[in-house]
N, C-alpha and C positions, 0 to 999 in steps of 0.2 A: 154566710158567705158574703152578704151585702156589706157587713162590717169589715170584713177582710179587704174587699176591693176598695172600700172607702179610705182604709188606713193607708194602703199603698198609694192610692191617689193623693192624699194630703202630704205624704212624705216626699213624693217625687215630682208633683205636678210643676213645681217651680223650675225644675230642670229641663222641661220641654225646649227643644230647639228646632228652628225651622231652617237652619243652614244646611248646605250640602257641599260635598268635596269631589274631586276627580283625581283618579290614578291613571297615569299614562306612561308610555315608555317603549322599550324595545327589548327583545329577547334574543340572544345569540349563543352560539357555542364557544368553546375555547380557541376555535380557528376563525371566530368572528363571522360564521355563517348564521343566517337567520334560522330560528327554530319555530316550528308550528307548536305552540304550547297553550296551556289553559291557565289563565289567571283567576283565582277563586278566592272570595272573602266568606268563609263558612258561617260566621255569625249572622251575616245579613243575606246569605244565599245569592250573592250577586257575583258576576264574573264576566270574562270575555275570552275570546280565543285570538291569539295573534295571527296577523295576516302573513302573505307570502314574503313580506319584508321584515318580519318579526315584530311589527308595531301592534300595540294593544291599547285599549282605551276602556276605563270602567268609570261610569258616571253616577250621579245621585247617591253618593256615599254619605251616610249620616255622620254627624259628629261622633267622635269617639276613637278608642283604641282598638284595632281590629288585626287579627292574623291574616296574612296574605299567603296563599299557597300557589306555588308555580310547579306545574308538572307537565311532562312530555314523555312520550314512549321513547325508551332508550337513553334517559337522562335521569340524573339524580333529582328527587323532588326536594325543592326548597321551601322553607317556612321562615317567616319573619313578621314582626309586628310594626305597624305604622299608627302614627296618630293623625287624625284628620280633624282640622280645625276650620270653622267658618266655611268660606267659599274658596278655599285654597286649591291649587293644583299641584299634586306631587309627581314628580318625574322620577322613574326608577328604571335604570338600565340593568338588565339581568344577564349574567353569564352562567350557563348551565354546563355541568360536567357530564360526560358520557358515563352511563352505567348500565349494565346488561341485566338488571333485574326489573321486576314489575313496578309500575308507578305505585307509590304509597297514596293511601286514601285518608280522608278525614274521618276519624271515629265519632259517630253521632251519639252513641249510647252513653258515653261518659259525659260529664257536665261541661267540660271546657273545650270540646271540639278540636282536638289535637290530632296531628298525625300519630300513627301507632308508635313510631320510634321516639315520640316526645311523651307519650303517655306514662304515668306512673303505674296504672293499672293495665295488665296485659289483657288485650281483647282480640279475639278471633274474628276475621272478616272474609266473606266470600260473596261474589256476585252470583245472582240467580242465572246469569248467562253461562257462567262456568258450570253450575249444577246441571244445566240442560246439556252442555257439550259432554259431560261425564255420564249421561244416560239416566239421570234421576227421573222417576215417573212423577213425583210430586215434591213439595217443599220439605216435608218431614223426612222423606227418604234421602233427599239430597244432602241435608246437613249432617247426616250420620257419617259422612266421609271426613268431617272435621276432626281434628285431633282432640280427644276428650269429650266428644259428643256422640251419643248413640240415640236409638229410636226404640221405644216400646211399640210394637205393631200388632195389628190383627188384620192380616192380609196386606194388600197395597193400599186400601182405602182409609185405614184408621192408623195413625201414627202420632206420636207425641215425644218431644225431646227428653233425653237423659243426659244430664251434665255431671260428669265425674261420679256417677252412681246415684244421682238424686233425680227424682222425676215427679210427675203429676203436680200437685200443689206446691211442691218445693221449687219448682222452676217457673218463673214468671215470663209471660210472653208479652211483648209490646208491639203494636202495629198502628200506623198513623200517629205516633207519638203518645198513644193512650194505652193503658193496660188492657189486654184481652180478657174478657170474662165470658166463659161459654160452658159452665159446668165442668171445669177441667179437672175435678177430684177423681173422675173414674178413668181407669186405663183404657176402657173401650170408647172413650170420647176423644176424638181427634182435634186438630188445631181449627178446622172450619175456615182456612185461610188459603186462597189460591196463590201460587207462586207467580202467576202473571200479574204484572202491575207492581211487582216487588223489585226493587233495584238491587238490593244487597241484604245480606244477613250478618249480623253481629252477635257474638256470644261473649258475655261475661261469665267466666267460670269462677264460682265461689260466692260467698255472701255478698248481696248488693242491696241489702236493707237499708243502708244509708241513703241510697238514691232512689229506691222504689218502695220501701216498706215491706210489709208482710208478704210471704209466699215468694220472695226472692232469696230464700236461704240457700238454695243450690246454685243460683245463678239466674241469668236473664238472656232470653232469645229476643233480639231487637230486630225487627223487620222494618227496613227503611223503604218507603214508597218511591215509586219513580218520580224523577224529577220533571219540572216543567220545561218547555223549549226555551232556548235563549231568546233574548229581546228581539222582537220584529222577525220571528221565524215561525213557519208552520211546518208540521211534521206529521205524516202518516206512516204506520208500520203495522206489519202483521206476522204472526209466526204460526207454525204448524209442526207437530211432531206425531210420528206413528211409532208404535211399540209392538213388535211382532208377537211377543209372549202372551199378551192379553188382547191382541187385535184391537187395541185402544188408540185413541187420538187425543191430543191436547192442542187446542187452537186459540188464538187471540188476535184481535184487531184493535188498534187505538189510533187516536188522533189528538193532536196538542197544538195549540197556537198561542202566541205571546206577543203582546205589545210592549210598551216600556213600562206600564204600570199594571195592566191586567193580563193575567195568564190563565188559561183554561185546558183541562185535558179530560179524556174519557176513554175507557177501555172496556171491551166486552169479551168474555172468554167462555169457552165450552169445552168439556172433557168427558170422555165416556170410555169405560174399560170393562171387558168381560172378566170371566174368572181366570186367575193366573194358572199357568202350568208349571208343574215342579220338574225337578231333574229326573224324576221317575216317570214322567210323561203322563201323569194324571192331572186333572184340574181340580182346584180346590173349590168346591161348590159354594156359591154365593158370596165370593170375595169381589164380585163386581160392583161398580159404583159409577155414578154420574154426578157431574158438578157443573153448575152455572155461576158466573161471577161477573159483576159490574163494578167498576170503579170509576169514580170522577172527581174532579176537584177544581177549584177556582182560587186564584190568589190576586190580591190587590197589595201593590207595594209602592210606596213613595219615600220621600226623605225622612219621615218620621214614624211610618207605620208599615209593618208587614203582617198581612192577615191571610190565613190559608183555611179554606173550608174543603174538607174531604168527606166522600161518602163511599161505603163499600157494602154491596149486598151479595152474599153468598147463599146459594141453595146446594146442599149436599144430599144426595140419596145414596145410602151406603148399605150394602148386604152384610148381614151378620152370619158368618159361617158357623156351622154346628157339626156337620158330618159330611163325609164324601158321598155325593150323590149324583145328580145329573151331570153328564159330561158333554157340554156344548159351549158355544161362543156366543150365547145370547147376552144381551146387555140389559134385558128386563129383570128387575130385582125379584127375588124369591123371599117368602117369609122365612125368618123374622128379618126386618130391615129398619134402618134409621132414616128420618127425613128431618133435615136440620136447616133452619133459616137463621143466618147471622146478619144483623145490620149494624154497622158501625159508622157513626157520624161524629166528626172531631173538628174543632175549631181552634186553631193555633194563632194567637196574636202576639207580636212583638213591638213594643213602643220603645223607639230609640230616644234616649234622653241625653243629658250633656255628660258625655263619658261613662255612661251606664245604660242599662235597659231593663225593661220589665216584660217578662214572658208569662202569658196567661193561656193555658191550654184547658180545653173542656172537651168531654166526650160523652156521648150517649150510645150505649150498646143494648141491643135487644136480641136475645137468643131464644128462639122457639125449638125445642127439642122433642121430636115425636118418635116413638118406637112402636112399630106395628108387629104383633106377635102371632094372632090367630086370624086376623082379617086385615086386608089392605084397605078397608074402608073406614076403620075406626082405630085410633091410636090406644093401645093399652096404657101407654105411659106418655104423659105430655107435661113438660115443664117449661114455664115461661120466665126468663130471667131478664129484668130491666136493671141497668146499671148506668148511673151518672158518675163521672170522675171529674176532678179538677186539680190542676197543678199550677201554682203560682210561684214563679222565681224572680228574684230581684238580683241582677248582676251588678254589684257595687262598683263604683269607680276604682280603678286600680290604685293601690297604695304601696309605692315603691315596686317591689318585685312580687307583691301579693295580689292574686285574683280571687275574689270571694263571691259565693252565691249563698243567698238565704231564701228559704221559701216555705210554703205549706202544700201539702197534698191531701186529697181525701177521696172517699167514694161513698156513694149512697147506693144500696142494692135491694131489690125485692124480688123473691122467688116464690111462684105460685104453681100448684098442681092443678091440671085440668083432665087428668085420665084416671081410670079406676085403680091402676097400679101406683103406689107410692114408694118412691126410692128415697126421697128426703122430704121433710115437711115443709109447709109454707114458712117463710122466714124473711127477716129484714137484717141488713148488716150495714153498719156505719163505721167507716174509717177515717182517722184524722192523724196527720203527722206533721211535725215541724222539724226543720233541719237547717244546718249551716255547714258549708264545705269550702275550704280554701286551698289554693295551690301557690307554692312558692317556687320560682324559678331563679337559679343561681347559675354560675358558669358551667359547672359540671354536676351539679346536684339539682334535682327536683324533689320537693315534698309535697304531699297532699294529705289532708286530714279532714275529719268532720264529725258531727255529733247529731244525733236524731232521737226524738221522742215520738212514740206512737201509741194510739189507742184504738181498739176494735170493739164494737159492741154487736153481739148476735142475739137476736130475740126471734123465737120460733113459736108456732101455734101447735095445739094438740092435734094429732094425726090418728085416724082410725077410732074405733069405739073403745071407751075405757074399760069395758068388760072383756075385751078381746086380749089373747096373749102378746099380739103384735102391736099393741097400743104404743104410741110415741108420745110421752108427755111433753109439754112445752118447756122451754128453758129460756133463760135471760142471763147472759153472760157477758162479762166484760174482761178483756185482755189489754195489758200494757207492757211495753218494752223500750228500754233505752239501749241504743246501740252506738258504736264507735268505730271509725276505721282510720288507720294510719298507714301511709306508704312512702316509700323513698325509691328514687331512680338515680344511679350514679353512673357517669360515663367514665369508665377506667381509661378509655382512649377513644379515638374517633371510631374504632370498629367494635369495641367490646362494651357491653352495657349490663348492668345488673339491677334488678328490682326486688324489693321485699315489701310485701303487703301483709298487714294484720288487720282482720275485720270480724266483727261480730254480726250475727243475723238472727232473725227470728221468724217463726211461723206459728200463727194461731191455728188450732184444729179446724178442720172443715166440718161441713154439716153431716157428711157421712160418718166421720169419726166420732161426732158427738151424739147423733140421733138414730143411726141405723137400727132396724129391727125387722129383718126379713131376708129372703134369699137374694143373694147378688148374683143376677144372671150372668152365665158364662163361667163362674168359678165354682159351682156347686158347694157354696158355703152359705150357711145361715149366719149372717153377721149382726152383732149387737153393739151399738155404740156406747160410749162412755162419756156422760156429760161432765165428769170431773177432770177431763183431761186439761192439762196446762200448755203453755207455749212451749214449742220446741225452740231452744236457744243454741246457737252454734257460736264457735270461735274457730276461725281458719288462719292458717299462716301459709303464705305463698311466697316461694322463692324461685326467681326466674333469671337466667342469664342468656344473653343473646350476643352473637358474633356476626357482624355484617362487613364483608369487604366487597370489592367489585364483582368477584366471581365466585364467592362462597358465602353461604350463610349457614349458621347452626344455632340451635336453641335447646335448652334444657329446663323445664319447668317441674317443680315439686310442690306437693301441697299436703297439709295435714289438717283434718277437720274433725273437731269433736263436737257432738250434739247432745245436750242434755234434754231428757224427756222425749226422746225419740219415739214417735208413735208407730206402733205396728199391731199386727193381728196374732192372737194366740189361741189355740184350741182349748176348749172347756172340757172335752170328753163326752159332752152331751150330743144327742141327735135329735133334729126336729124335721119332720117331712122328709125322711131319708137323707137329710143333708147334715153334716157335721157342723157343730156350732162354734163360732169364733168370737172372741171379745177384743175390743181395742184397748191395749194397755200401753205403758211407757217404760223406757228404760234408756240408759245412756247408750251412745253409739260413737263409732269413730270410722272415718274413711281417710284414706291416704293413698298416694301414688303420684303420678305425673306423666309427662310427655317429653320425649327427646326426638330431635330430628335435625336434617340439614337439607340445603339446597344448593347443588353444585351446577355452575354453567361455566365450563372451562374456557379460557381464552386460547386459541382464537376461535373456538367453536361456540360463539356466543349463542347460537341457535339452539344448542343442546342444553337440556335441563333434566337433572336427575334430582328428585325429591323423595325424602325418606323420613318416616316418622313412626315411633313406637310409643304406645300408650297402655297404661296399666292403672287399675284402681282396685283397692281391697276395702270391703266394708264389713265391719263386725259389731256385734252387740256386746255391751259391757258385761252382761251376765253370761255370755258365751254364745257362739252361733254366728252365722253369716247373715248379712242383711240381703234382702231380695232383689232381684232386678239389677245386679252388679254385672256390667259387661264384660265380656271375655278380653284378655290381652290381645292386642292388634299390632301387627307390623304392616305398614304400607309403603310400597316402593312405586314411584311413577317416573317414567321417562318421556319427556315431551321434546317435541321438535317445533320450533317456532321459526319458520323460514322467512326470508326476505321476499318482497313482492317479485312475482315472476310473470311476465305476460299480462293476461287478463286476470290472473289469480292474485288476490290481495290477501295479505296476512294469512298465508297457508299454515296449518298446524297439524300435528298427529301426536297420539300418545298411547302408552301402553301401561297398564296398571296391574300389579299383583298384590292382593290383599291377603295376608296370612292371619287367620283368626284361630287362636289357640283354644284348647279344651278349657271349659270353665267347670272345675271340680269343687270350687268353693261355694256350693249352692246352699241356700237357706232351707229351713225345715220343710217348707211347702214347695220346693222346687226339685227338679231332677237336674243332674249334671248334663253337660252338653259336650259333644265331641268337637274337635277342631276341624277346620276346613280351609280350603284355599279358593279364592275368587280371582279370575283373569278377566280383564276388560281392555278394550282398545278402541280407538276412534280417530277420525280425521276430518278435515273440513277446511273451508276457506270463504273468501268474500269475493264476489263478482260484481263489477260495476258496469251498468249498462245505461248509457245516457244519464239521467238524473236519479235512476233507481239503483239502489244498493242491495244485492241479494247476498245473504249469509246461509250457508248450508253445511251440514255435517251428517256424518254416518258413525254410529258408534255401536258396539256390542258388549253387554254385560253378561257375566258368567258364561264366558265363551265355551268352557269345557262341560257346560250343563252339569255342574256339580250338584249332587243330592246332599242337602244340608238342612240344619235346623238352628237358627239364630237363638242365642240364649234368652233374648229379650222378646222373643215371639210369643204372643198369648195363645197360639195354636199349638205350642210345644207340649203341653200336657197331653194332647191327643195324637202326638208323634206325627203332626202334619208338616210336611216339608215347606220351606220358602221357595221363591220363584227360581225357575231354571233360566236357561239361555233366552236372551232377547236381542234381536236385532233392531235398532232404532234409528229413525231418519228425522232430520230437523231441517226446515227450510224457513226463512224469514226474509222480509224485505223492508226497506226504509226508503222513503221519498219525501 
């Protein structure tokens, strides 16, 4: 590591600059009326809001070429590049065109920080504010409403993302700019992240190994933390939500203050839920859970350095449902239950050089997972996972129309057991990857490509007594992979765009697949690992078309993903301790499908929005049979009303959503088929301003008809336990 930093320092120290520039001007509409708009430079995370006269001013801009984003509600989002040299002042007069669609946002999960319409790779994005409006209990449940994204769930408390049929270690989660490591190999292991203090969620669908290395074979869930206050501003806000189905609540309060160079924020959250009630009006015993969460951050930024330190502590106490028993609304956990502590510390430094920049991100994560089975006083299973990650990127000076990034990424990880029960052995893991990616922008074409080389080393210790049948011998394995990604975007016209992306990806086998030897709780399986497993290696083709006019948008996305050495479990025919024995084996697999949809907001009824989407995915093994955990086909229709301000009500809205989930008859060998069902939801809300306090309130109802259903990706499906029934939810927030 020391040599890496020294190399970057020697190469680029001569480019350090101490100059700064200023951007100023005015923003008006086509009728020359001033517009309240945001001016934002995403690479340096600086911006300003225009005043009542449309005037704006952004100071302390480092030397270099930066994208400038101009956005305002009800207007088309603009994006253009400017070169800032020495101490110059650039004056830019902006004219915005009216447009009745939502404002475009900058995509952070891809390397070049562009608007979605400018990206070569298609990325889905949703704000956590919108998830709350839709009635989501938590983050994992909320993202399942995005096209192509589902959730493997164990009640309300445990959920993890499924992207186009791939989940667990095949989907990588990023938070605070670092990869989340929390024993994610298990279906019964949730994210361990509170949605409070998360500003938005981005989803990359398909292999993203070029950007993130191993475990991104299926895609990436990228969680953007809330931003700091604007310069010389102080803000206090709070939110509270109540959910009738679980008699649960989720509350949060935060404060942030910013000077011109130093910014600070802190947020504390608390959530508590009792057992959920099904459409058949029984409660699913021990699906209750409690959560405590603290997030804080501090940033220093001047003309040559931006440094951000963030910390997140999350304590989750989660019941593990086994059978239908006590029927009450107590929030006190029953045995068995999990108690999990997650600590995430990240440091993000950007050094602004002469027309280039150096990004250095480091992270330390500590996951303490405890499972209590027979007693609440002593954990039967306890795993402590220490992870250090680093990510160093150099953004080269632009060469013509080429923007290029080179970098190295790595991870050092140590896993230790402290309980009597052993799920996986003590182990150490070392990752290292080096990559380069470039983007070429032409008039109607955009091209993006890259290469990456990765290595992963896994070394474990012996576990249990060598004389016992469940002895786990140590392993010392090395995995290597070379991956490539190529993509192109073509603007057929101002309204019609096409994208084609080709990408390979890989995943090294996880510790459970390599070393298991015992009963996997909750599955009634005795699992035996295979130390001879190879990398999973995938190649995916994505083809996407998008039409965007002033009052109508439509999209069609298709994909075909082939995976060599796909890892899955297979029965041996043996029985140990009344449990069937399964081995981990490998074979080829393929997944294909896609999403189509449209968004209609007809003129002159610009306040009316009709959004519709359909998604499908099919997963098959090369040797025959279906892949497990493939979500059912889904049709989603939403009608939204976003009205103009009226009296004391600001930004009033309402919506109604009908989700049609079709029967899933293509089940794997170890699954049952699932019947189709329909879910109806609705909600409304608005903003009320009183003096300097802004109140946001909303009411929504999910599963209004109290449908009795079982989701195909529910881990309680094997016991024919239903998913949640009707819930009436209330949200109230304030900002001052």
